[in-house]
C-alpha positions as CSV (number, residue, x, y, z in Angstrom):
1,M,16.3,-7.3,-6.7
2,T,17.9,-4.7,-4.5
3,F,15.5,-1.9,-5.7
4,F,12.6,-3.5,-3.8
5,P,12.3,-1.8,-0.4
6,G,12.1,-3.8,2.8
7,F,8.3,-3.8,3.0
8,L,8.2,-6.7,0.5
9,G,9.9,-8.8,3.2
10,N,6.4,-9.5,4.6
11,C,5.4,-11.1,1.4
12,D,6.3,-14.4,0.0
13,R,10.1,-14.3,-0.7
14,N,9.7,-17.0,-3.3
15,L,8.0,-14.4,-5.5
16,L,11.2,-12.5,-5.7
17,L,13.5,-15.5,-6.0
18,K,11.9,-17.3,-8.8
19,R,11.5,-16.1,-12.4
20,Y,8.3,-14.1,-12.6
21,T,5.2,-15.7,-13.8
22,K,2.0,-13.7,-14.2
23,V,0.7,-15.0,-10.9
24,Q,3.9,-14.0,-9.1
25,L,3.8,-10.5,-10.7
26,Y,0.3,-10.1,-9.4
27,G,1.5,-11.3,-6.0
28,I,4.1,-8.5,-5.9
29,K,1.6,-5.9,-7.1
30,Y,-0.7,-7.1,-4.4
31,C,2.1,-6.8,-1.8
32,M,2.7,-3.2,-3.0
33,F,-1.0,-2.5,-2.9
34,L,-1.3,-3.7,0.7
35,F,1.7,-1.6,1.6
36,L,0.2,1.5,0.1
37,Q,-3.1,0.8,1.8
38,S,-1.4,0.5,5.2
39,L,0.6,3.6,4.5
40,E,-2.6,5.5,3.6
41,T,-4.3,4.2,6.7
42,E,-1.4,5.3,8.9
43,L,-1.4,8.8,7.3
44,Q,-5.1,9.0,7.7
45,N,-4.9,8.1,11.4
46,K,-2.1,10.7,11.9
47,W,-4.3,13.3,10.1
48,D,-7.3,12.4,12.3
49,K,-5.2,12.8,15.4
50,D,-3.9,16.1,14.3
51,I,-7.4,17.4,13.5
52,Y,-8.7,16.1,16.8
53,H,-5.8,17.9,18.6
54,L,-6.4,21.1,16.7
55,T,-10.1,21.1,17.4
56,S,-9.8,20.1,21.0
57,V,-7.3,22.8,21.9
58,R,-10.0,25.5,21.3
């Protein structure tokens, strides 16, 4: 399971330790979904700050 990056550490580790059931696979997909959502939000916030900075300089 070394190919999973560290962000899955926030999720239930049992998902990774047991054999996958359908529910567990959905759990892992959900973890990845949450990670991508948080990443998107972070990038959006950075973008908003950059835009604000660019517009406020003028």
